[in-house]
Steps between C-alpha positions, in 0.01 A plus 500: 500500500828661391537692172701209356227254595238727342694495172498119500124465563203589281126450502404367157123510547225243559652411837839405351826634641852454361838513666839503330791314660840415352376145430126534430196703426260397775128532432264505798122511508280664760777678691857608439620358832630144515287377789179661377504411130274227361744379233865552416666425165877523444596587142863429413674651198434193282129522575494871419682431173244236406211726598633787290571261212148363516348850502711601202403180320129564558545850364696384195258227396211742552318252721186658645586585859538793735860535380377637165397820679849562638778683317792278600766753401345749743465226762866400469609865511314541829687204646828691480862406458504255788290260296676543163657154513170337595337679207773388260485142629121509479504624142755235403288234670193629315687470171594140581144419607354658186741318270425167675128558452550568129681170442 
């Protein structure tokens, strides 16, 4: 694996691997290699935005969940500048979701 490929791949834990491509975040289970993995999930930007929005919403409404134990500001900071727009979109989506729930 080249250095560039190593930067785009990470082991998340519990048998889950992630890969970053220009179009997707690809999650694989069991193995990081295409032919050996048990499952593969392609996350596009819209899905990531919704996921981040949902996590922020859970945190904001103080719904009992694992998310309550996570400092989202620290989490977002760890994501880095490459994900700033996803974070902004996710926060805006969370605001919309929260305001829709309050109506």
